[in-house]
Structures are given as structure tokens and as C-alpha cells.
PDB file of N, CA, C and O in Angstrom:
ATOM      1  N   MET A   1     197.324 100.141  72.334  1.00  0.00           N
ATOM      2  CA  MET A   1     196.731 100.177  71.012  1.00  0.00           C
ATOM      3  C   MET A   1     195.244 100.456  71.168  1.00  0.00           C
ATOM      4  O   MET A   1     194.594  99.917  72.063  1.00  0.00           O
ATOM      5  N   SER A   2     194.725 101.275  70.319  1.00  0.00           N
ATOM      6  CA  SER A   2     193.312 101.629  70.359  1.00  0.00           C
ATOM      7  C   SER A   2     192.502 100.614  69.566  1.00  0.00           C
ATOM      8  O   SER A   2     192.887 100.209  68.469  1.00  0.00           O
ATOM      9  N   ASN A   3     191.363 100.209  70.145  1.00  0.00           N
ATOM     10  CA  ASN A   3     190.485  99.274  69.454  1.00  0.00           C
ATOM     11  C   ASN A   3     189.316  99.987  68.788  1.00  0.00           C
ATOM     12  O   ASN A   3     188.429  99.340  68.229  1.00  0.00           O
ATOM     13  N   GLN A   4     189.310 101.304  68.844  1.00  0.00           N
ATOM     14  CA  GLN A   4     188.233 102.061  68.215  1.00  0.00           C
ATOM     15  C   GLN A   4     188.349 101.971  66.702  1.00  0.00           C
ATOM     16  O   GLN A   4     189.453 101.970  66.157  1.00  0.00           O
ATOM     17  N   PRO A   5     187.196 101.894  66.016  1.00  0.00           N
ATOM     18  CA  PRO A   5     187.267 101.889  64.549  1.00  0.00           C
ATOM     19  C   PRO A   5     187.762 103.243  64.046  1.00  0.00           C
ATOM     20  O   PRO A   5     187.600 104.270  64.706  1.00  0.00           O
ATOM     21  N   LEU A   6     188.349 103.218  62.897  1.00  0.00           N
ATOM     22  CA  LEU A   6     188.889 104.442  62.310  1.00  0.00           C
ATOM     23  C   LEU A   6     187.753 105.175  61.593  1.00  0.00           C
ATOM     24  O   LEU A   6     187.535 105.006  60.393  1.00  0.00           O
ATOM     25  N   THR A   7     187.045 105.985  62.361  1.00  0.00           N
ATOM     26  CA  THR A   7     185.943 106.772  61.811  1.00  0.00           C
ATOM     27  C   THR A   7     186.517 107.878  60.922  1.00  0.00           C
ATOM     28  O   THR A   7     187.715 108.155  60.984  1.00  0.00           O
ATOM     29  N   PRO A   8     185.685 108.509  60.102  1.00  0.00           N
ATOM     30  CA  PRO A   8     186.199 109.599  59.265  1.00  0.00           C
ATOM     31  C   PRO A   8     186.861 110.724  60.077  1.00  0.00           C
ATOM     32  O   PRO A   8     187.834 111.327  59.626  1.00  0.00           O
ATOM     33  N   GLU A   9     186.332 110.999  61.269  1.00  0.00           N
ATOM     34  CA  GLU A   9     186.934 112.044  62.113  1.00  0.00           C
ATOM     35  C   GLU A   9     188.309 111.610  62.616  1.00  0.00           C
ATOM     36  O   GLU A   9     189.262 112.390  62.614  1.00  0.00           O
ATOM     37  N   ARG A  10     188.391 110.349  63.048  1.00  0.00           N
ATOM     38  CA  ARG A  10     189.693 109.839  63.523  1.00  0.00           C
ATOM     39  C   ARG A  10     190.675 109.714  62.370  1.00  0.00           C
ATOM     40  O   ARG A  10     191.869 109.960  62.541  1.00  0.00           O
ATOM     41  N   ALA A  11     190.182 109.334  61.194  1.00  0.00           N
ATOM     42  CA  ALA A  11     191.066 109.246  60.022  1.00  0.00           C
ATOM     43  C   ALA A  11     191.620 110.629  59.673  1.00  0.00           C
ATOM     44  O   ALA A  11     192.784 110.762  59.296  1.00  0.00           O
ATOM     45  N   GLN A  12     190.788 111.641  59.801  1.00  0.00           N
ATOM     46  CA  GLN A  12     191.250 113.004  59.517  1.00  0.00           C
ATOM     47  C   GLN A  12     192.304 113.438  60.538  1.00  0.00           C
ATOM     48  O   GLN A  12     193.304 114.058  60.177  1.00  0.00           O
ATOM     49  N   GLU A  13     192.074 113.110  61.814  1.00  0.00           N
ATOM     50  CA  GLU A  13     193.064 113.438  62.847  1.00  0.00           C
ATOM     51  C   GLU A  13     194.366 112.655  62.631  1.00  0.00           C
ATOM     52  O   GLU A  13     195.458 113.190  62.824  1.00  0.00           O
ATOM     53  N   TYR A  14     194.240 111.392  62.232  1.00  0.00           N
ATOM     54  CA  TYR A  14     195.423 110.573  61.930  1.00  0.00           C
ATOM     55  C   TYR A  14     196.229 111.215  60.804  1.00  0.00           C
ATOM     56  O   TYR A  14     197.450 111.335  60.901  1.00  0.00           O
ATOM     57  N   TRP A  15     195.550 111.624  59.744  1.00  0.00           N
ATOM     58  CA  TRP A  15     196.262 112.238  58.616  1.00  0.00           C
ATOM     59  C   TRP A  15     196.871 113.570  59.025  1.00  0.00           C
ATOM     60  O   TRP A  15     197.965 113.907  58.572  1.00  0.00           O
ATOM     61  N   LYS A  16     196.184 114.336  59.874  1.00  0.00           N
ATOM     62  CA  LYS A  16     196.725 115.613  60.342  1.00  0.00           C
ATOM     63  C   LYS A  16     198.032 115.393  61.105  1.00  0.00           C
ATOM     64  O   LYS A  16     199.009 116.111  60.893  1.00  0.00           O
ATOM     65  N   ARG A  17     198.044 114.406  61.986  1.00  0.00           N
ATOM     66  CA  ARG A  17     199.257 114.119  62.768  1.00  0.00           C
ATOM     67  C   ARG A  17     200.369 113.576  61.875  1.00  0.00           C
ATOM     68  O   ARG A  17     201.528 113.968  62.016  1.00  0.00           O
ATOM     69  N   THR A  18     200.015 112.665  60.948  1.00  0.00           N
ATOM     70  CA  THR A  18     201.012 112.084  60.051  1.00  0.00           C
ATOM     71  C   THR A  18     201.600 113.137  59.122  1.00  0.00           C
ATOM     72  O   THR A  18     202.815 113.182  58.930  1.00  0.00           O
ATOM     73  N   SER A  19     200.756 113.980  58.547  1.00  0.00           N
ATOM     74  CA  SER A  19     201.269 115.004  57.625  1.00  0.00           C
ATOM     75  C   SER A  19     202.071 116.067  58.380  1.00  0.00           C
ATOM     76  O   SER A  19     203.029 116.613  57.833  1.00  0.00           O
ATOM     77  N   GLY A  20     201.695 116.369  59.628  1.00  0.00           N
ATOM     78  CA  GLY A  20     202.490 117.297  60.429  1.00  0.00           C
ATOM     79  C   GLY A  20     203.888 116.772  60.668  1.00  0.00           C
ATOM     80  O   GLY A  20     204.866 117.515  60.579  1.00  0.00           O
ATOM     81  N   LEU A  21     203.981 115.478  60.974  1.00  0.00           N
ATOM     82  CA  LEU A  21     205.286 114.845  61.162  1.00  0.00           C
ATOM     83  C   LEU A  21     206.089 114.867  59.863  1.00  0.00           C
ATOM     84  O   LEU A  21     207.296 115.106  59.873  1.00  0.00           O
ATOM     85  N   MET A  22     205.404 114.616  58.745  1.00  0.00           N
ATOM     86  CA  MET A  22     206.076 114.634  57.445  1.00  0.00           C
ATOM     87  C   MET A  22     206.646 116.025  57.143  1.00  0.00           C
ATOM     88  O   MET A  22     207.785 116.141  56.691  1.00  0.00           O
ATOM     89  N   TRP A  23     205.861 117.077  57.391  1.00  0.00           N
ATOM     90  CA  TRP A  23     206.341 118.438  57.120  1.00  0.00           C
ATOM     91  C   TRP A  23     207.503 118.803  58.039  1.00  0.00           C
ATOM     92  O   TRP A  23     208.430 119.494  57.616  1.00  0.00           O
ATOM     93  N   LEU A  24     207.465 118.351  59.281  1.00  0.00           N
ATOM     94  CA  LEU A  24     208.584 118.586  60.190  1.00  0.00           C
ATOM     95  C   LEU A  24     209.852 117.921  59.661  1.00  0.00           C
ATOM     96  O   LEU A  24     210.928 118.518  59.678  1.00  0.00           O
ATOM     97  N   MET A  25     209.718 116.680  59.190  1.00  0.00           N
ATOM     98  CA  MET A  25     210.878 115.970  58.640  1.00  0.00           C
ATOM     99  C   MET A  25     211.406 116.661  57.390  1.00  0.00           C
ATOM    100  O   MET A  25     212.619 116.747  57.201  1.00  0.00           O
ATOM    101  N   LEU A  26     210.518 117.153  56.538  1.00  0.00           N
ATOM    102  CA  LEU A  26     210.966 117.883  55.346  1.00  0.00           C
ATOM    103  C   LEU A  26     211.706 119.156  55.736  1.00  0.00           C
ATOM    104  O   LEU A  26     212.680 119.533  55.084  1.00  0.00           O
ATOM    105  N   GLY A  27     211.249 119.821  56.794  1.00  0.00           N
ATOM    106  CA  GLY A  27     211.942 121.006  57.280  1.00  0.00           C
ATOM    107  C   GLY A  27     213.341 120.684  57.785  1.00  0.00           C
ATOM    108  O   GLY A  27     214.298 121.397  57.482  1.00  0.00           O
ATOM    109  N   ILE A  28     213.457 119.598  58.562  1.00  0.00           N
ATOM    110  CA  ILE A  28     214.772 119.162  59.051  1.00  0.00           C
ATOM    111  C   ILE A  28     215.674 118.818  57.874  1.00  0.00           C
ATOM    112  O   ILE A  28     216.844 119.202  57.851  1.00  0.00           O
ATOM    113  N   TRP A  29     215.135 118.098  56.900  1.00  0.00           N
ATOM    114  CA  TRP A  29     215.918 117.737  55.717  1.00  0.00           C
ATOM    115  C   TRP A  29     216.391 118.982  54.978  1.00  0.00           C
ATOM    116  O   TRP A  29     217.556 119.062  54.589  1.00  0.00           O
ATOM    117  N   PHE A  30     215.501 119.960  54.779  1.00  0.00           N
ATOM    118  CA  PHE A  30     215.859 121.168  54.042  1.00  0.00           C
ATOM    119  C   PHE A  30     216.969 121.938  54.758  1.00  0.00           C
ATOM    120  O   PHE A  30     217.951 122.346  54.137  1.00  0.00           O
ATOM    121  N   VAL A  31     216.805 122.134  56.061  1.00  0.00           N
ATOM    122  CA  VAL A  31     217.822 122.869  56.820  1.00  0.00           C
ATOM    123  C   VAL A  31     219.150 122.136  56.771  1.00  0.00           C
ATOM    124  O   VAL A  31     220.194 122.752  56.558  1.00  0.00           O
ATOM    125  N   THR A  32     219.119 120.824  56.969  1.00  0.00           N
ATOM    126  CA  THR A  32     220.347 120.040  56.985  1.00  0.00           C
ATOM    127  C   THR A  32     221.001 119.964  55.610  1.00  0.00           C
ATOM    128  O   THR A  32     222.227 119.985  55.506  1.00  0.00           O
ATOM    129  N   SER A  33     220.195 119.877  54.556  1.00  0.00           N
ATOM    130  CA  SER A  33     220.738 119.715  53.207  1.00  0.00           C
ATOM    131  C   SER A  33     221.186 121.020  52.572  1.00  0.00           C
ATOM    132  O   SER A  33     222.210 121.057  51.890  1.00  0.00           O
ATOM    133  N   PHE A  34     220.435 122.087  52.787  1.00  0.00           N
ATOM    134  CA  PHE A  34     220.701 123.318  52.051  1.00  0.00           C
ATOM    135  C   PHE A  34     221.164 124.474  52.920  1.00  0.00           C
ATOM    136  O   PHE A  34     222.169 125.110  52.604  1.00  0.00           O
ATOM    137  N   VAL A  35     220.464 124.760  54.000  1.00  0.00           N
ATOM    138  CA  VAL A  35     220.772 125.949  54.792  1.00  0.00           C
ATOM    139  C   VAL A  35     222.158 125.850  55.413  1.00  0.00           C
ATOM    140  O   VAL A  35     222.949 126.788  55.318  1.00  0.00           O
ATOM    141  N   ILE A  36     222.456 124.724  56.046  1.00  0.00           N
ATOM    142  CA  ILE A  36     223.777 124.571  56.674  1.00  0.00           C
ATOM    143  C   ILE A  36     224.880 124.683  55.629  1.00  0.00           C
ATOM    144  O   ILE A  36     225.893 125.339  55.872  1.00  0.00           O
ATOM    145  N   HIS A  37     224.698 124.051  54.467  1.00  0.00           N
ATOM    146  CA  HIS A  37     225.735 124.095  53.438  1.00  0.00           C
ATOM    147  C   HIS A  37     225.839 125.473  52.792  1.00  0.00           C
ATOM    148  O   HIS A  37     226.914 125.854  52.328  1.00  0.00           O
ATOM    149  N   PHE A  38     224.756 126.214  52.756  1.00  0.00           N
ATOM    150  CA  PHE A  38     224.796 127.574  52.223  1.00  0.00           C
ATOM    151  C   PHE A  38     225.696 128.456  53.085  1.00  0.00           C
ATOM    152  O   PHE A  38     226.385 129.341  52.577  1.00  0.00           O
ATOM    153  N   PHE A  39     225.682 128.207  54.386  1.00  0.00           N
ATOM    154  CA  PHE A  39     226.495 128.992  55.309  1.00  0.00           C
ATOM    155  C   PHE A  39     227.837 128.330  55.616  1.00  0.00           C
ATOM    156  O   PHE A  39     228.504 128.727  56.571  1.00  0.00           O
ATOM    157  N   ALA A  40     228.242 127.348  54.847  1.00  0.00           N
ATOM    158  CA  ALA A  40     229.497 126.633  55.107  1.00  0.00           C
ATOM    159  C   ALA A  40     230.709 127.557  55.161  1.00  0.00           C
ATOM    160  O   ALA A  40     231.534 127.398  56.060  1.00  0.00           O
ATOM    161  N   PRO A  41     230.861 128.524  54.238  1.00  0.00           N
ATOM    162  CA  PRO A  41     232.036 129.403  54.360  1.00  0.00           C
ATOM    163  C   PRO A  41     232.085 130.155  55.691  1.00  0.00           C
ATOM    164  O   PRO A  41     233.161 130.334  56.261  1.00  0.00           O
ATOM    165  N   THR A  42     230.946 130.590  56.180  1.00  0.00           N
ATOM    166  CA  THR A  42     230.905 131.270  57.473  1.00  0.00           C
ATOM    167  C   THR A  42     231.191 130.295  58.605  1.00  0.00           C
ATOM    168  O   THR A  42     231.886 130.633  59.563  1.00  0.00           O
ATOM    169  N   LEU A  43     230.648 129.069  58.491  1.00  0.00           N
ATOM    170  CA  LEU A  43     230.879 128.061  59.521  1.00  0.00           C
ATOM    171  C   LEU A  43     232.328 127.597  59.564  1.00  0.00           C
ATOM    172  O   LEU A  43     232.781 127.089  60.589  1.00  0.00           O
ATOM    173  N   ASN A  44     233.058 127.764  58.470  1.00  0.00           N
ATOM    174  CA  ASN A  44     234.452 127.320  58.429  1.00  0.00           C
ATOM    175  C   ASN A  44     235.355 128.122  59.353  1.00  0.00           C
ATOM    176  O   ASN A  44     236.498 127.727  59.585  1.00  0.00           O
ATOM    177  N   THR A  45     234.871 129.235  59.884  1.00  0.00           N
ATOM    178  CA  THR A  45     235.673 129.996  60.849  1.00  0.00           C
ATOM    179  C   THR A  45     235.684 129.316  62.217  1.00  0.00           C
ATOM    180  O   THR A  45     236.490 129.669  63.078  1.00  0.00           O
ATOM    181  N   ILE A  46     234.792 128.340  62.423  1.00  0.00           N
ATOM    182  CA  ILE A  46     234.707 127.591  63.675  1.00  0.00           C
ATOM    183  C   ILE A  46     235.337 126.218  63.451  1.00  0.00           C
ATOM    184  O   ILE A  46     235.101 125.580  62.425  1.00  0.00           O
ATOM    185  N   SER A  47     236.131 125.773  64.406  1.00  0.00           N
ATOM    186  CA  SER A  47     236.777 124.471  64.293  1.00  0.00           C
ATOM    187  C   SER A  47     236.054 123.445  65.157  1.00  0.00           C
ATOM    188  O   SER A  47     235.668 123.741  66.289  1.00  0.00           O
ATOM    189  N   PHE A  48     235.868 122.223  64.615  1.00  0.00           N
ATOM    190  CA  PHE A  48     235.229 121.131  65.351  1.00  0.00           C
ATOM    191  C   PHE A  48     236.049 119.870  65.122  1.00  0.00           C
ATOM    192  O   PHE A  48     236.173 119.411  63.986  1.00  0.00           O
ATOM    193  N   ILE A  49     236.605 119.310  66.177  1.00  0.00           N
ATOM    194  CA  ILE A  49     237.469 118.127  66.126  1.00  0.00           C
ATOM    195  C   ILE A  49     238.608 118.339  65.124  1.00  0.00           C
ATOM    196  O   ILE A  49     239.001 117.416  64.411  1.00  0.00           O
ATOM    197  N   GLY A  50     239.117 119.535  65.084  1.00  0.00           N
ATOM    198  CA  GLY A  50     240.251 119.841  64.228  1.00  0.00           C
ATOM    199  C   GLY A  50     239.907 120.137  62.777  1.00  0.00           C
ATOM    200  O   GLY A  50     240.804 120.397  61.976  1.00  0.00           O
ATOM    201  N   PHE A  51     238.638 120.103  62.425  1.00  0.00           N
ATOM    202  CA  PHE A  51     238.201 120.394  61.055  1.00  0.00           C
ATOM    203  C   PHE A  51     237.349 121.659  61.055  1.00  0.00           C
ATOM    204  O   PHE A  51     236.697 121.969  62.052  1.00  0.00           O
ATOM    205  N   PRO A  52     237.352 122.387  59.949  1.00  0.00           N
ATOM    206  CA  PRO A  52     236.433 123.524  59.857  1.00  0.00           C
ATOM    207  C   PRO A  52     234.984 123.020  59.959  1.00  0.00           C
ATOM    208  O   PRO A  52     234.641 122.009  59.346  1.00  0.00           O
ATOM    209  N   LEU A  53     234.137 123.712  60.724  1.00  0.00           N
ATOM    210  CA  LEU A  53     232.780 123.239  60.982  1.00  0.00           C
ATOM    211  C   LEU A  53     231.967 123.075  59.701  1.00  0.00           C
ATOM    212  O   LEU A  53     231.196 122.122  59.589  1.00  0.00           O
ATOM    213  N   GLY A  54     232.117 123.977  58.734  1.00  0.00           N
ATOM    214  CA  GLY A  54     231.386 123.849  57.474  1.00  0.00           C
ATOM    215  C   GLY A  54     231.747 122.565  56.749  1.00  0.00           C
ATOM    216  O   GLY A  54     230.866 121.876  56.235  1.00  0.00           O
ATOM    217  N   PHE A  55     233.032 122.233  56.701  1.00  0.00           N
ATOM    218  CA  PHE A  55     233.481 120.993  56.076  1.00  0.00           C
ATOM    219  C   PHE A  55     232.941 119.789  56.832  1.00  0.00           C
ATOM    220  O   PHE A  55     232.463 118.833  56.222  1.00  0.00           O
ATOM    221  N   TYR A  56     233.016 119.834  58.172  1.00  0.00           N
ATOM    222  CA  TYR A  56     232.550 118.714  58.986  1.00  0.00           C
ATOM    223  C   TYR A  56     231.055 118.473  58.774  1.00  0.00           C
ATOM    224  O   TYR A  56     230.628 117.327  58.634  1.00  0.00           O
ATOM    225  N   MET A  57     230.258 119.545  58.750  1.00  0.00           N
ATOM    226  CA  MET A  57     228.814 119.393  58.560  1.00  0.00           C
ATOM    227  C   MET A  57     228.508 118.818  57.182  1.00  0.00           C
ATOM    228  O   MET A  57     227.587 118.014  57.038  1.00  0.00           O
ATOM    229  N   ALA A  58     229.267 119.219  56.176  1.00  0.00           N
ATOM    230  CA  ALA A  58     229.035 118.687  54.829  1.00  0.00           C
ATOM    231  C   ALA A  58     229.464 117.224  54.732  1.00  0.00           C
ATOM    232  O   ALA A  58     228.796 116.425  54.076  1.00  0.00           O
ATOM    233  N   ALA A  59     230.573 116.871  55.380  1.00  0.00           N
ATOM    234  CA  ALA A  59     231.118 115.525  55.236  1.00  0.00           C
ATOM    235  C   ALA A  59     230.485 114.513  56.194  1.00  0.00           C
ATOM    236  O   ALA A  59     230.246 113.369  55.807  1.00  0.00           O
ATOM    237  N   GLN A  60     230.214 114.915  57.430  1.00  0.00           N
ATOM    238  CA  GLN A  60     229.750 113.957  58.436  1.00  0.00           C
ATOM    239  C   GLN A  60     228.480 114.382  59.151  1.00  0.00           C
ATOM    240  O   GLN A  60     227.573 113.574  59.351  1.00  0.00           O
ATOM    241  N   GLY A  61     228.415 115.635  59.532  1.00  0.00           N
ATOM    242  CA  GLY A  61     227.318 116.103  60.378  1.00  0.00           C
ATOM    243  C   GLY A  61     225.952 115.898  59.767  1.00  0.00           C
ATOM    244  O   GLY A  61     225.031 115.440  60.444  1.00  0.00           O
ATOM    245  N   SER A  62     225.805 116.230  58.499  1.00  0.00           N
ATOM    246  CA  SER A  62     224.506 116.072  57.841  1.00  0.00           C
ATOM    247  C   SER A  62     224.093 114.609  57.788  1.00  0.00           C
ATOM    248  O   SER A  62     222.923 114.286  57.996  1.00  0.00           O
ATOM    249  N   LEU A  63     225.035 113.729  57.512  1.00  0.00           N
ATOM    250  CA  LEU A  63     224.726 112.301  57.461  1.00  0.00           C
ATOM    251  C   LEU A  63     224.278 111.777  58.815  1.00  0.00           C
ATOM    252  O   LEU A  63     223.348 110.975  58.902  1.00  0.00           O
ATOM    253  N   ILE A  64     224.940 112.233  59.871  1.00  0.00           N
ATOM    254  CA  ILE A  64     224.558 111.810  61.224  1.00  0.00           C
ATOM    255  C   ILE A  64     223.151 112.294  61.532  1.00  0.00           C
ATOM    256  O   ILE A  64     222.336 111.540  62.065  1.00  0.00           O
ATOM    257  N   ILE A  65     222.858 113.552  61.200  1.00  0.00           N
ATOM    258  CA  ILE A  65     221.520 114.105  61.435  1.00  0.00           C
ATOM    259  C   ILE A  65     220.477 113.315  60.652  1.00  0.00           C
ATOM    260  O   ILE A  65     219.405 113.025  61.185  1.00  0.00           O
ATOM    261  N   PHE A  66     220.764 112.959  59.401  1.00  0.00           N
ATOM    262  CA  PHE A  66     219.816 112.194  58.585  1.00  0.00           C
ATOM    263  C   PHE A  66     219.499 110.839  59.212  1.00  0.00           C
ATOM    264  O   PHE A  66     218.334 110.450  59.291  1.00  0.00           O
ATOM    265  N   VAL A  67     220.521 110.124  59.653  1.00  0.00           N
ATOM    266  CA  VAL A  67     220.317 108.793  60.233  1.00  0.00           C
ATOM    267  C   VAL A  67     219.515 108.893  61.531  1.00  0.00           C
ATOM    268  O   VAL A  67     218.583 108.117  61.742  1.00  0.00           O
ATOM    269  N   VAL A  68     219.863 109.826  62.386  1.00  0.00           N
ATOM    270  CA  VAL A  68     219.120 110.008  63.636  1.00  0.00           C
ATOM    271  C   VAL A  68     217.678 110.402  63.326  1.00  0.00           C
ATOM    272  O   VAL A  68     216.754 109.906  63.971  1.00  0.00           O
ATOM    273  N   ALA A  69     217.472 111.284  62.349  1.00  0.00           N
ATOM    274  CA  ALA A  69     216.127 111.727  61.986  1.00  0.00           C
ATOM    275  C   ALA A  69     215.274 110.574  61.457  1.00  0.00           C
ATOM    276  O   ALA A  69     214.078 110.512  61.739  1.00  0.00           O
ATOM    277  N   ILE A  70     215.871 109.670  60.699  1.00  0.00           N
ATOM    278  CA  ILE A  70     215.125 108.522  60.172  1.00  0.00           C
ATOM    279  C   ILE A  70     214.615 107.637  61.307  1.00  0.00           C
ATOM    280  O   ILE A  70     213.450 107.238  61.307  1.00  0.00           O
ATOM    281  N   PHE A  71     215.479 107.328  62.272  1.00  0.00           N
ATOM    282  CA  PHE A  71     215.047 106.496  63.392  1.00  0.00           C
ATOM    283  C   PHE A  71     214.013 107.222  64.243  1.00  0.00           C
ATOM    284  O   PHE A  71     213.048 106.603  64.694  1.00  0.00           O
ATOM    285  N   TRP A  72     214.194 108.528  64.474  1.00  0.00           N
ATOM    286  CA  TRP A  72     213.232 109.308  65.247  1.00  0.00           C
ATOM    287  C   TRP A  72     211.881 109.339  64.534  1.00  0.00           C
ATOM    288  O   TRP A  72     210.840 109.170  65.169  1.00  0.00           O
ATOM    289  N   PHE A  73     211.895 109.553  63.217  1.00  0.00           N
ATOM    290  CA  PHE A  73     210.663 109.583  62.433  1.00  0.00           C
ATOM    291  C   PHE A  73     209.926 108.246  62.528  1.00  0.00           C
ATOM    292  O   PHE A  73     208.715 108.222  62.747  1.00  0.00           O
ATOM    293  N   ALA A  74     210.644 107.145  62.367  1.00  0.00           N
ATOM    294  CA  ALA A  74     210.022 105.821  62.434  1.00  0.00           C
ATOM    295  C   ALA A  74     209.386 105.587  63.803  1.00  0.00           C
ATOM    296  O   ALA A  74     208.291 105.031  63.894  1.00  0.00           O
ATOM    297  N   SER A  75     210.063 106.005  64.854  1.00  0.00           N
ATOM    298  CA  SER A  75     209.533 105.848  66.201  1.00  0.00           C
ATOM    299  C   SER A  75     208.258 106.670  66.395  1.00  0.00           C
ATOM    300  O   SER A  75     207.265 106.162  66.915  1.00  0.00           O
ATOM    301  N   LYS A  76     208.284 107.937  65.977  1.00  0.00           N
ATOM    302  CA  LYS A  76     207.111 108.806  66.121  1.00  0.00           C
ATOM    303  C   LYS A  76     205.946 108.303  65.276  1.00  0.00           C
ATOM    304  O   LYS A  76     204.803 108.338  65.730  1.00  0.00           O
ATOM    305  N   GLN A  77     206.211 107.838  64.061  1.00  0.00           N
ATOM    306  CA  GLN A  77     205.131 107.343  63.211  1.00  0.00           C
ATOM    307  C   GLN A  77     204.524 106.078  63.798  1.00  0.00           C
ATOM    308  O   GLN A  77     203.310 105.886  63.732  1.00  0.00           O
ATOM    309  N   ASN A  78     205.353 105.213  64.371  1.00  0.00           N
ATOM    310  CA  ASN A  78     204.832 104.015  65.034  1.00  0.00           C
ATOM    311  C   ASN A  78     203.928 104.382  66.212  1.00  0.00           C
ATOM    312  O   ASN A  78     202.900 103.742  66.431  1.00  0.00           O
ATOM    313  N   GLN A  79     204.315 105.422  66.975  1.00  0.00           N
ATOM    314  CA  GLN A  79     203.473 105.871  68.084  1.00  0.00           C
ATOM    315  C   GLN A  79     202.118 106.360  67.572  1.00  0.00           C
ATOM    316  O   GLN A  79     201.082 106.034  68.151  1.00  0.00           O
ATOM    317  N   ILE A  80     202.123 107.135  66.494  1.00  0.00           N
ATOM    318  CA  ILE A  80     200.876 107.633  65.913  1.00  0.00           C
ATOM    319  C   ILE A  80     200.037 106.459  65.418  1.00  0.00           C
ATOM    320  O   ILE A  80     198.831 106.416  65.660  1.00  0.00           O
ATOM    321  N   ASP A  81     200.663 105.505  64.726  1.00  0.00           N
ATOM    322  CA  ASP A  81     199.941 104.339  64.213  1.00  0.00           C
ATOM    323  C   ASP A  81     199.295 103.544  65.347  1.00  0.00           C
ATOM    324  O   ASP A  81     198.142 103.128  65.240  1.00  0.00           O
ATOM    325  N   GLU A  82     200.041 103.336  66.432  1.00  0.00           N
ATOM    326  CA  GLU A  82     199.497 102.584  67.563  1.00  0.00           C
ATOM    327  C   GLU A  82     198.357 103.343  68.231  1.00  0.00           C
ATOM    328  O   GLU A  82     197.365 102.737  68.638  1.00  0.00           O
ATOM    329  N   GLU A  83     198.488 104.648  68.345  1.00  0.00           N
ATOM    330  CA  GLU A  83     197.447 105.462  68.967  1.00  0.00           C
ATOM    331  C   GLU A  83     196.116 105.352  68.194  1.00  0.00           C
ATOM    332  O   GLU A  83     195.042 105.349  68.796  1.00  0.00           O
ATOM    333  N   PHE A  84     196.201 105.264  66.883  1.00  0.00           N
ATOM    334  CA  PHE A  84     194.995 105.215  66.057  1.00  0.00           C
ATOM    335  C   PHE A  84     194.605 103.794  65.653  1.00  0.00           C
ATOM    336  O   PHE A  84     193.644 103.604  64.908  1.00  0.00           O
ATOM    337  N   GLY A  85     195.343 102.797  66.139  1.00  0.00           N
ATOM    338  CA  GLY A  85     194.990 101.416  65.893  1.00  0.00           C
ATOM    339  C   GLY A  85     195.238 100.939  64.476  1.00  0.00           C
ATOM    340  O   GLY A  85     194.540 100.047  63.995  1.00  0.00           O
ATOM    341  N   VAL A  86     196.217 101.516  63.801  1.00  0.00           N
ATOM    342  CA  VAL A  86     196.534 101.093  62.435  1.00  0.00           C
ATOM    343  C   VAL A  86     197.951 100.534  62.332  1.00  0.00           C
ATOM    344  O   VAL A  86     198.482 100.383  61.232  1.00  0.00           O
ATOM    345  N   ALA A  87     198.559 100.231  63.470  1.00  0.00           N
ATOM    346  CA  ALA A  87     199.939  99.728  63.482  1.00  0.00           C
ATOM    347  C   ALA A  87     199.986  98.308  62.921  1.00  0.00           C
ATOM    348  O   ALA A  87     199.033  97.541  63.061  1.00  0.00           O
ATOM    349  N   ASP A  88     201.092  97.977  62.293  1.00  0.00           N
ATOM    350  CA  ASP A  88     201.318  96.610  61.839  1.00  0.00           C
ATOM    351  C   ASP A  88     201.590  95.745  63.061  1.00  0.00           C
ATOM    352  O   ASP A  88     202.259  96.159  64.008  1.00  0.00           O
ATOM    353  N   GLU A  89     201.067  94.569  63.012  1.00  0.00           N
ATOM    354  CA  GLU A  89     201.241  93.639  64.138  1.00  0.00           C
ATOM    355  C   GLU A  89     202.561  92.946  64.042  1.00  0.00           C
ATOM    356  O   GLU A  89     202.891  92.125  64.898  1.00  0.00           O
TER     357      GLU A  89
END
């Protein structure tokens, strides 16, 4: 954990890193929510565990990606918070 005060320069760097992570998560959400489902008919030509891949991604795959992404996001944000000394104790 950093003991340096959060100067305006460090606060700007903190926000840059936090907002970059946020935009990455929004990109993952968009691809998982819309792009994959838009191509579901094409993905249905591929079979995964006995189900058409488009159906599987809509029913299970997207949910799995969302849950993993939430835990990954929380971990990365905690690392950023600790680096800048703003983590909750």
C-alpha cells in the first residue's frame, strides 16, 4: 500500500487507470451481451456439449463470462486502489 498523499497528479493517474478498467469492462459486456448474440444463428452451426454454440452462449456462456468478469474487475480495482493508497481497510 502506498503512503503517499493523493496529489492532483496522482488523483488524475488513479482516475485514468480506473476509467480505463471501466471502459474495458463495458467493452467485454457489450461483446458478451450483443455481439455474440447477434451472431447466434451462425454460431449454431457449431456444437458445444451437445448444444448449438449460439444457444449455449445465450443460455450459459454469457452468464459465466459475466460472473468471471465481475470477480476479475473487483480484483483489478482493488489492486489499483492499493497502489494509490485509497483501498478500504
